[in-house]
C-alpha positions in Angstrom: 110.1 122.1 70.2 109.6 118.4 70.7 111.7 115.8 69.1 110.0 113.9 66.3 111.0 110.5 67.7 109.3 111.4 71.1 106.1 112.4 69.4 106.3 109.2 67.3 106.8 107.3 70.6 103.6 108.7 72.2 101.6 108.1 68.9 102.7 104.6 69.0 101.9 104.2 72.7 98.4 105.6 72.1 97.5 103.1 69.4 96.9 100.7 72.3 93.4 101.2 73.7 93.2 102.8 77.2 97.0 103.1 77.4 97.1 104.7 80.8 94.0 102.9 82.2 90.9 104.4 83.5 90.5 107.9 84.8 91.2 108.5 88.5 88.0 108.1 90.5 89.1 110.8 92.9 89.5 113.4 90.1 86.1 112.5 88.5 84.4 112.7 91.8 85.9 116.2 92.5 84.7 117.3 89.1 81.3 115.8 89.5 80.8 117.7 92.8 81.2 121.1 91.1 77.6 122.5 90.8 77.9 124.7 87.8 80.1 123.1 85.1 81.4 125.5 82.5 84.7 124.8 80.7 87.8 122.7 81.2 91.2 122.8 79.6 92.9 119.4 79.5 96.6 120.1 78.9 98.4 116.9 77.9 95.1 115.1 77.2 96.6 111.9 75.7 93.8 109.6 74.4 91.2 111.4 76.5 91.3 109.5 79.7 89.9 112.5 81.5 88.6 114.6 78.5 85.9 111.9 77.6 84.3 111.5 81.0 84.4 115.2 81.9 82.7 116.0 78.6 80.0 113.6 79.5 79.7 115.3 82.9 78.7 118.5 81.1 81.9 120.4 80.8 82.9 122.1 77.5 86.4 120.6 77.2 89.3 121.7 75.1 91.9 118.9 74.8 95.5 119.7 74.0 98.2 117.2 73.2 101.2 116.9 70.9 100.2 113.3 69.9 98.1 113.3 66.7 97.1 109.7 67.5 95.8 110.7 71.0 93.8 113.7 69.6 92.4 111.5 66.9 91.1 109.1 69.5 89.5 111.9 71.4 87.8 113.3 68.3 86.5 109.9 67.2 85.1 109.4 70.8 83.2 112.6 71.2 80.9 114.6 69.0 81.5 118.0 70.7 85.1 118.6 71.8 87.6 121.2 71.0 91.0 119.8 70.3 94.5 121.0 69.3 97.7 119.1 68.4 100.3 121.2 70.3 103.1 121.1 72.9 101.6 122.3 76.2 104.5 124.7 76.6 103.9 126.3 73.1 100.0 126.3 73.3 98.5 129.8 73.8 95.6 129.7 76.1 93.2 132.1 74.4 90.2 132.2 76.7 89.3 132.0 80.4 88.7 128.5 82.0 86.8 127.4 85.1 89.2 124.4 85.3 92.7 123.7 84.0 94.0 120.1 84.3 97.5 118.8 83.9 96.9 115.1 84.4 100.3 113.2 84.8 101.9 115.4 82.2 104.4 117.7 84.0 106.7 114.9 85.1 106.8 113.5 81.5 108.4 116.7 80.2 112.1 117.6 80.3 112.8 119.8 83.3 112.8 123.3 82.1 112.1 125.7 84.8 111.7 128.8 82.5 109.1 127.1 80.3 107.2 125.7 83.3 107.2 129.2 84.8 105.7 130.6 81.7 103.1 128.0 81.5 102.1 128.4 85.1 101.9 132.2 84.6 99.7 131.7 81.5 97.5 129.3 83.6 97.3 131.8 86.4 96.2 134.6 83.9 93.6 132.4 82.1 92.0 130.7 85.1 88.6 132.2 86.3 88.2 133.5 89.7 87.2 130.7 92.0 88.4 128.4 89.2 90.8 125.4 89.8 94.1 124.3 88.6 94.3 120.5 89.0 97.7 118.9 88.9 98.4 115.2 89.1 102.1 114.2 89.3 104.2 111.2 90.4 104.9 111.2 94.1 108.3 109.5 93.9 110.1 112.5 92.8 108.6 114.7 95.6 107.5 117.0 92.8 104.5 118.0 94.8 106.5 119.7 97.6 108.4 121.7 95.0 105.3 122.7 93.2 103.4 123.8 96.4 106.5 126.0 97.4 106.7 127.4 93.9 103.1 128.3 93.7 103.2 129.9 97.2 106.1 132.1 96.1 105.4 133.0 92.5 101.7 132.5 91.8 100.0 134.0 94.8 96.5 134.1 93.3 96.6 130.3 93.0 96.0 129.1 96.6 96.8 125.5 97.5 93.6 123.6 98.6 94.6 120.0 99.0 97.0 117.2 98.1 95.4 113.8 97.9 97.5 110.7 97.3 96.3 108.2 94.7 97.5 104.8 93.8 96.7 104.2 90.1 96.8 100.7 88.7 96.7 99.8 85.1 98.1 97.3 82.5 100.5 99.2 80.2 100.5 98.4 76.4 102.3 95.2 75.5 102.5 94.2 79.2 100.8 91.3 81.0 101.2 92.4 84.5 99.5 95.3 86.2 101.5 98.4 87.1 100.9 100.7 90.0 102.0 104.3 90.3 101.7 106.5 93.5 100.4 109.9 92.3 99.7 113.2 93.9 96.4 115.0 93.1 96.9 118.7 93.9 94.3 121.4 93.8 94.9 125.2 93.6 92.1 127.6 93.6 92.2 131.0 91.9 91.4 133.8 94.3 91.4 137.5 94.1 94.7 138.8 95.5 92.9 141.7 97.2 90.8 139.5 99.3 
């Protein structure tokens, strides 16, 4: 369970418009290229940086975040979107999804390998065959190497497709200068283990 002051911190952060900047063009391009767009689960959706443009691309999006402020912004920006205020580790994925997205959220959580393992197992079980798990995480902690090895060992129906490096620039709330972060955009595809 999350600490109240951490939730309040994110609520306060999300009161600033476009707190984390624009969506990653590389991610939006990948999602545009998918011919038949069905549904997408955005875990850790924040203010809807990715939820809003993917809904406009034609995906039926479910946005989950523990910030009431972030979810409120999403609801006020879109007519048709499913939202839930919840910790991504406690959220029960109740349906199958074509795409499940963790956009810059895993590295914001306290390291808890057991909870991560449960989350990834749930994602593996609720991702459609030929669906995609899209993970975006900071590069500086070499998290991507750990995740690729973890998936190869424990989640064998989620096959690594690519790891694209992204430099994301934005002006954080209450700042004047632009901030840049090096990110990894990782893609895993759900396959039939019998193939």
